[in-house]
N, C-alpha and C positions, 0 to 999 in steps of 0.2 A: 504493500500500500504506500502511496506517495501523497504528500500534502497537496491539498487543493487550494484554490484561491479563496474559498469560503472558510478555510480553517482559521481558528483564532490564533494559532501558533503551533510550534512543534515542541513536544516535551519528551525527554528521555527518562524512563523509569528504571532504576537500577536496584535490584534486590535479588538475593540468592534464593528466595522462596518463590517458586512459580505461582503459588496461590495468591500471594501478595501482589505480584506483578499483574496477574489477571484481574484482580479486584480493582486496583488503581487504574489500570488501562481502560477497563470498561467504564468506570466512572468519568474519566477525563474525555474519552471518546464521545460519550453522550453529551458532554458539554460543548462539543465542537472542536476539540483539540486533535491534532495529529500526534499519535503516541508511538514511540519506539520503546523497546524494552531490552534490558541486558541482565544476565544472571551473574556476571562477574565484573570486577573492575577492569580487567583487560579488555573484555568485550565492549564495555562502556566507552573506553578510550577510542577504540576503533570506530564505533558508531558516531562519536563526537566529531572525529575528523571527517567522516563521510557525510554526515547529515547536518552538522552544525545546528543543534537544537537551540530553542529560545530559553529553555529552563531544564535543569536536571533535578529530579527527585532521587536522592542518593541515600541508600541504606548505610548506616554507619558500621554495624558489625557484620562483616562478611568473611568467609574463609578466603585465604589467599590475600589478595589486595583489599584492604578495608577502605572505608570511606575517606579517612585522612590521607592514605596513600594515593587514592584517586585524585583528591584535591591537589596534592603536591605535583602529581604528574600533569594535571591540567595547567597549573601555573608554569611548569617548566616548558610546556609546549605553547605557551602564550594564548591559551584559549580563555577568553573572557566571558564564558557562559555562567550566568547566575546559578547557584546551587542551593537547594533546600535540603537539609539533612532530615531524614526520617529515621527516628530512633525510639527504642523502647526504654532507653535509659532516662532517668530524671536527675542524673548527677550534675550538680551545678558546675563543677570543675570541667567536666566533659563538654558541657554546652559552651562554656567560656572558651575552651580550647577550639571548639568548632568555629566560633566567630573569629578567633585569631587566625584560623586557617583560611578564612575568606568566605564562609557560607553567608548567605543573605538572610536566612531564616531557618527555623526548624519546626517539625511536626512530630509529636510524640504518639507512639502506638499504645493502645488502639486509638485511632483518630475518628473524629466525627466527619462524615463526608462533606458537610457544609463548611466546616473549618478548612479542610484541605482545599476545596474549590475556591474559597475566598482568598486563601494565601497564594494559590497558583494564579488566580486572576490578577491579583495585585502585582506580583513579580513579573509575570509575562507582560502586563501592561506597561510597567516601567522599562522593561527590556526593549519592547517595540518602540516606545517613545524615545528612548536613548538612541536607537538605531536611526530613527527618522531625523533626529537632531544632528547626528553625525553625518548623515547623508546630505542634509541641507548645508552644513558647514563645509563639507567637501565640495559640493556643487558651487557654493559661493566662492571658495578659494580658486576653483577651476576657472570661474568667470573672471575673477580678478587677474589671474595669470593671462587669460586670453586678451583682456582689454589692455593690460600693460604691454604685452607683446605686440599687439596690433597697432598701438599708438607710438611705439618706439621709433619705427622707421620713418613715418611722416614727420614726427617732431625732430628727428635727427636731420632730415632734409631742410626743415625750417632753420635749424641752428646753423647748418653748413652755409646756406645762402645768406643768412644774416651776418655771419662772421666775414664772408667775402665782401659784402656791401660795406661793412665798417672799415675795410682796408682801402685806403686812398689809392692804392695801385691797381685797383680793379679795372679791367678793360671795359671802356664805355659801352661797346656794342653788346656786351654780355649782361649789362644791368637789367634790361627788360626781362631777360630769361630768368635771372635770379629772383626778380620780383614775382614773376609767374610761378616759380617754384615754391616760394613762400605761400602765395595765395592758394595754389592747388594742394599743397601738402596740408595746410591748415584746414582746407575744405574736406580733404580726405579724412583727417582726424575726426572732424565733426560728423562726417558721414558714417564712420565706423561706430561712433557712440550712438547715433540715431539708429543704425542698423541693429545694434544689440537691444535697444529699447523696443524697437518695433517687432523683433522676433522673440521677445520674452527671454532675455538673457542668453541669446545665442542659440536658441533651439533651431535645429534644421538649417544652420547657417550655410551649409555646403550646397544645399539643393538649388536648382535653377529651373526656370521655365522659359521656353521660347527665346526671346531676345536677351534675357538675362544670362543665358549660358555664355561662357567665356569663349571669345574668338582668339585663337592662338596668335594670329598675325597682329591683332590689336594689342594683345597683352605684351608681345615682344616689342612692339613699337613704343608702347607706354613706358616699359622698363628702360629702353634706350633713351627716350626723352627725359625721363625723370632723373636718371643716374649718369648721364653723359658727362657732366662737369665734375661730379663727385669721383667718378672713375678716373677722369683725366687728372684730377688733383692727386690721386694715389699712384699715378704713373701706369695705369692699366689701359691697354688698348682693347676696345670693345668691337667684336664682330657679331653680327646678327644674321642668322640664316632662317628665313621664314618658310612655313609650309604653304601649300596651296591656299589661295584666297578663299575665305569662307569656311576654313577649318575650325569647327567649334567642338568643345569638350563639355561633358555633363557636370559642370560645376559653376557656381555663381562667379561672375567675372571679378567682382570685388575680392572674393575669397582667394581666387587664383593669384591675383596681383599681390595680395598679402603674403602668400606662401612664397612666391617667386622673389619678392623683395628680400625675404630672409636669406635666400641663396646668394643674391647679389651683394647684400651687406656683408655676408660671411666672406665672400671673395675679396671685397675691399679691405676687410680687417686682416685676413690671414694670407692673402696672396697678392700683395702690392707689387708694383713694378714688373708687371707681366702682361698677360692677356686674359680676356674673358670671352668665351664663346657662348652665346645664347642661341638656341636653335629649337625649331619645332620639326618633329619627324614622326613617321609611322612607328607604332610600337607593335604589341601583339595584335592579332586580328581583332578589329573592332575598337582599337585603342590608339590614342595619339600621345606623344611624349613632348614635354618641355624639358630641355637639357641645359644645364649650366656647367661649363667646363673651364677650369682655370689652369694656370701654370705655376701654382704655388708649390709648397713642399709636399703636398699630399697628406694623407692621414696614415700614421703607422698602424700596422695590423692590430696591435693590442688596444689601440684607441677606437678602431672601427667598431668593435663590439659595444662600445659605450655611446656611440654617436647619437642614437635616437632615444636615449634614456633621459628622463627629466634631470635638470640641473647639471648636465655634463657639458663641458666646453670643449671646443675644437682647439687642437694645436697648442701653441705656447704663447699666443699673442697676448699683450697686456690687456687687462680688463678695461673696458671703455667707461666704467662707472655705472652703466645701466644694464649690462648684460646679466641675464638671469640663468643662462644655460637651458632655457625652456624652448628656444626657437625651433630646433629640428624635431624635438619631441612633439610639440604642438603641431608642427607642419605635417608630420607623418600621420598623426591622429586625424587631422582635418582631411587629408587626401584619402585615407582609409575610409572615413565616413562617407566620402563621395564615391566610393566604389573603385578607387585607384590604389596605386602604390608609390612610395618614395624610397629610393635606395641610393647607395653610394658605390662608385667604382673608381679604381685607380685609372688615371689617364695615361695612355701610351706616351712615352717620352717625358713623363713626370707631370704631376698635378692631380687635381681632384675632379670628379665628374659626379654631379647629382642629377638624378633622373626622376621627373614627375611623370607618371603614366596614368592617364585618365580615360574613361570610356568616351567614345565619340558621341557627340550630341546627335539627335535625330537628323538635323539638317546638314551635318558635316559630311565632307567627301569620305568615301570608303577608304580607309588606310590600307596601303599595300605594304606588306612586311618588307623591311630593308634586306 
């Protein structure tokens, strides 16, 4: 039997007496709980790892591994399941020892069914409430990470253009472009914030419909225009190879720009004084790729395993003061949610290659494998 969506929660009953397990299981099942049972401490630990119950009713006195030994094993394995001791003992020292061991409550045998149900309801309710609060906190932190990451690149562009304009040696013919960069980047930042609010904190942010799907040619052109001067300042020569006109991939255009920006900013940080190739090309059947290839030092094999983990940073470049190490981890998650993949390859002749592969949008040309 497996838990259903209508179940109030999952409870593990641990007792060496089968009659006791049967009575308690029947009582809790009638109340709407999904019940598991174990006759030994060892069996209880296995079921805990497999099923992750919301509450454990644990007999104290059992042959072999007793209740206290089960509690110690749960702690050692980092299992934060609330435990209620079920015991025939009324010894005060034993009960104090039980609370010191981490139990949340106890029930003495013989118990009243109403009392057992009341205690179970209270502790399962607390457990489920705690789980919801932890989930909300986790989702809130994920949203903060997303917003901070997505705002970093446009704000960095604003700062770059502002610093250039404050320099009296700036070339006059470039002033309008720097002003446009400031305006467009600030507008992008506001657009990202509005996008999160409109989609209820980033829900389904990767999806696209019709004209909202990303055009690879437009995305590559946008990247070139936005980062031309910044790449030049880093001594990086930019080469763009576009796919056929009208090539679209099934991801929101704003989201693809955000992910691709991260690859460009990494190239500026870790591979200066070289070249950057941005290209669109066919991938697997039904997919197109956006590729960013630089001539930097590449990523050592031992660091490649950590590339897409949260809070991991590339290479040995100095921290820019705002880097969180979240960029590639978030980018991979976003692309995966859109039905695609993001991966790293060593570049022939030296350097790094990052490949974004996404499903072709309905209106896109049929990709022909290279």
